[in-house]
C-alpha positions in Angstrom: -9.7 -11.9 -7.7 -9.2 -13.0 -11.2 -8.1 -16.5 -12.2 -4.7 -15.1 -13.3 -4.2 -13.6 -9.8 -5.1 -16.8 -8.0 -2.8 -18.9 -10.3 0.0 -16.3 -9.8 -0.4 -16.5 -6.0 -0.4 -20.3 -6.0 2.7 -20.3 -8.2 4.5 -17.9 -5.8 3.5 -20.0 -2.7 4.4 -23.3 -4.4 7.9 -22.0 -5.4 8.6 -20.7 -1.9 8.4 -17.0 -2.9 7.1 -14.3 -0.6 3.4 -13.8 -0.9 1.1 -12.0 1.5 -2.3 -13.7 1.7 -5.0 -11.1 1.7 -7.0 -10.8 4.9 -10.2 -9.8 3.2 -11.0 -7.8 6.3 -11.0 -4.0 6.1 -11.6 -1.3 8.7 -12.9 2.2 8.1 -10.8 5.2 9.0 -12.2 8.7 9.2 -11.0 11.5 7.0 -9.2 12.9 10.1 -7.3 9.6 10.5 -6.3 9.6 6.8 -5.2 13.3 6.8 -1.9 12.5 8.5 -1.0 10.1 5.7 -1.7 12.6 2.9 1.3 13.8 0.9 3.9 12.9 -1.7 6.4 10.1 -1.0 9.6 9.4 -2.9 12.5 7.0 -2.8 16.1 7.7 -3.9 16.3 4.2 -5.5 14.1 5.2 -8.5 12.4 8.1 -10.1 8.9 7.4 -8.7 6.7 9.5 -6.6 3.6 8.2 -4.8 0.9 10.6 -3.9 -1.4 9.6 -1.0 -4.8 11.3 -0.7 -8.2 10.3 0.6 -11.7 10.2 -0.8 -14.9 9.2 0.9 -13.0 7.7 3.9 -10.7 5.6 1.6 -7.0 6.0 1.0 -6.3 6.8 -2.6 -2.8 6.3 -4.1 -1.4 7.6 -7.3 2.0 6.7 -8.7 3.8 9.0 -11.2 2.1 8.9 -14.5 -0.7 6.5 -13.4 -4.4 6.8 -12.5 -5.3 7.0 -8.7 -6.6 3.8 -7.2 -8.3 2.8 -3.9 -6.4 1.0 -1.1 -8.2 -1.3 1.4 -7.5 -0.5 5.0 -6.2 -3.5 6.9 -5.1 -1.6 10.0 -4.4 2.0 10.9 -1.0 1.7 9.3 -1.4 -1.1 6.6 -3.2 -0.6 3.3 -3.5 -3.0 0.4 -4.8 -3.5 -3.1 -5.2 -7.1 -3.9 -5.9 -6.5 -7.6 -2.3 -5.3 -8.2 -0.7 -7.1 -5.2 0.4 -3.9 -3.5 0.8 -3.4 0.3 1.7 -0.1 1.9 2.9 -0.1 5.5 3.4 3.2 7.2 6.0 3.3 9.9 5.4 5.9 12.6 7.7 7.9 14.9 6.9 7.9 18.6 5.0 11.2 18.2 2.7 9.6 15.5 4.3 11.4 12.6 5.3 9.3 9.5 8.8 7.9 9.6 8.6 6.0 6.3 6.3 4.1 4.0 7.2 0.6 2.9 5.9 -0.4 -0.6 5.7 -4.1 -1.0 4.8 -5.7 -4.4 5.9 -8.8 -6.3 8.3 -9.9 -3.6 10.1 -6.6 -3.6 10.1 -3.8 -1.0 11.0 -0.1 -1.4 11.3 2.5 1.4 9.6 5.9 0.7 9.8 9.1 2.7 7.4 12.0 2.8 
């Protein structure tokens, strides 16, 4: 983490803003595990699409018009990237299919569907 990220996190915490402290623990999922998350997600709240893919056992995420980046696996349904303060939480239906994806960043939260 850069000094800027640490100072920003401290400022958010000091001012009572929502901040998720990174766990610094990751788990490794197989390509088969990640396959069910692959696809394009969108939200009606803004013109933004998120493409989820995998590479070498890692979740890769690409937002519209941006370069893909790696997400750390915190659990089988929670992925994060501490450098940009992004957390993705996948909510599943009872049958294991994806119900929705919550994107959390900068204290905001958006719901995406596949």
